[in-house]
C-alpha positions in Angstrom: 119.5 87.9 76.1 120.4 85.0 78.4 119.5 82.1 76.1 117.9 81.6 72.7 116.6 78.7 70.7 116.8 78.4 66.9 113.8 77.3 64.9 112.4 77.5 61.4 110.5 80.7 61.0 106.9 80.9 59.6 104.6 83.5 58.2 103.6 84.6 61.6 107.3 85.6 62.3 107.6 87.8 59.2 106.5 91.1 60.8 109.1 90.7 63.6 111.8 89.8 61.1 111.0 92.8 59.0 111.3 95.0 62.0 114.6 93.5 62.9 115.9 94.0 59.3 114.9 97.6 59.3 116.5 98.2 62.7 119.8 96.8 61.5 119.7 99.2 58.5 118.9 102.2 60.6 121.1 101.5 63.6 124.1 99.8 62.0 124.0 101.2 58.5 125.4 104.6 59.4 128.7 103.0 60.3 129.5 102.3 56.7 126.7 103.7 54.4 125.5 107.1 53.4 122.1 108.4 54.6 120.7 107.5 51.1 122.0 104.0 51.4 120.7 103.5 54.9 117.2 104.7 53.8 117.2 102.4 50.8 118.4 99.4 52.9 115.8 100.1 55.6 113.0 100.5 53.0 113.1 96.8 52.2 112.4 95.9 55.8 108.7 96.3 55.6 106.3 93.4 55.6 105.6 93.3 51.8 105.3 90.4 49.4 108.9 90.9 48.4 110.1 90.8 52.0 107.9 87.7 52.7 109.4 85.9 49.7 112.9 86.9 51.0 112.1 85.1 54.3 109.7 82.4 53.3 111.3 81.5 49.9 114.2 80.1 51.8 114.7 77.9 54.9 115.0 80.8 57.3 116.0 80.1 60.9 115.4 82.5 63.6 116.9 82.8 67.1 114.3 83.6 69.7 114.7 84.6 73.3 113.5 81.7 75.3 112.0 84.0 78.0 109.9 86.2 75.9 109.9 84.9 72.3 111.6 88.1 71.0 113.5 87.5 67.8 117.3 88.0 68.2 118.4 87.2 64.6 117.7 85.2 61.5 119.6 83.4 58.7 118.1 81.7 55.6 119.4 79.7 52.7 117.5 78.5 49.6 117.6 75.2 47.7 120.4 76.4 45.5 122.8 77.0 48.4 122.4 80.8 48.3 122.5 82.2 51.8 119.8 84.9 51.4 119.9 86.5 54.8 121.9 86.9 57.9 120.8 89.5 60.5 121.3 89.9 64.2 119.5 92.5 66.4 121.8 95.5 66.7 122.2 95.3 70.4 123.3 91.6 70.2 126.0 91.9 67.5 129.5 90.7 68.0 128.5 88.1 70.5 128.6 85.0 68.3 124.9 84.8 67.4 125.5 85.5 63.7 128.0 82.7 63.6 125.6 80.4 65.4 122.8 81.2 63.0 124.9 80.8 59.9 126.4 77.6 61.1 122.9 76.2 61.9 121.5 77.2 58.5 124.5 75.7 56.7 124.3 72.4 58.7 120.6 72.1 57.9 121.3 72.8 54.2 124.1 70.2 54.1 121.6 67.6 55.6 119.3 68.5 52.7 122.1 67.8 50.2 123.8 71.1 49.6 127.6 71.0 49.4 128.4 74.5 48.0 127.2 77.8 49.3 127.1 81.4 48.0 126.0 84.7 49.4 126.1 88.5 48.9 127.8 89.9 52.0 127.9 93.4 53.5 130.8 94.9 55.4 129.0 93.6 58.5 128.6 90.0 57.5 131.8 89.5 55.5 133.9 88.4 58.5 131.1 86.0 59.6 131.0 84.3 56.2 134.8 84.2 56.0 135.0 82.4 59.4 132.4 79.9 58.1 134.5 79.1 55.0 132.7 81.3 52.5 135.4 83.5 51.0 135.4 86.6 48.9 135.4 85.9 45.2 134.2 89.2 43.8 133.0 92.7 44.5 130.3 94.5 42.6 128.7 98.0 42.7 125.0 97.8 41.8 121.7 99.3 42.8 119.5 98.1 45.6 116.2 99.9 46.0 117.4 102.5 43.6 120.7 103.3 45.4 124.2 102.1 44.5 125.8 99.7 47.0 129.1 97.8 47.0 128.5 94.2 47.7 130.8 91.2 48.2 130.2 87.8 46.6 131.4 84.9 48.8 131.5 81.2 48.0 132.6 78.1 49.8 131.8 74.6 51.0 
């Protein structure tokens, strides 16, 4: 991907974001999760009312390929300062796009009056959040889509 622009996503973008979400689970998940965990994670990436709320219930920003409009990643935060999502297409990871999306989402939230942020991080996103100033404050093991996952709580300004 040569260049990408970041814009607020809308309802028409949800199917593409759901596909990207599921691709992240299927392609990246096996690096750190069991097959059951990967299947549970991927199962949420379907264009359902719950996934639509996950995306549209927050200010979700998408990075789109300027040439073809393909979604490269997305990041959303809600009105409480909770970063609800941070996903980058698997073939584009570790190139700074996650950091760019998170920085953009946090800047927009700050302009809207937020000063503190929280998130549930995965092993993939924890370093990105740490670089952005959201640091580990706790670890929990709890179910997601019926399967137990270890998740990391991060907080910061």
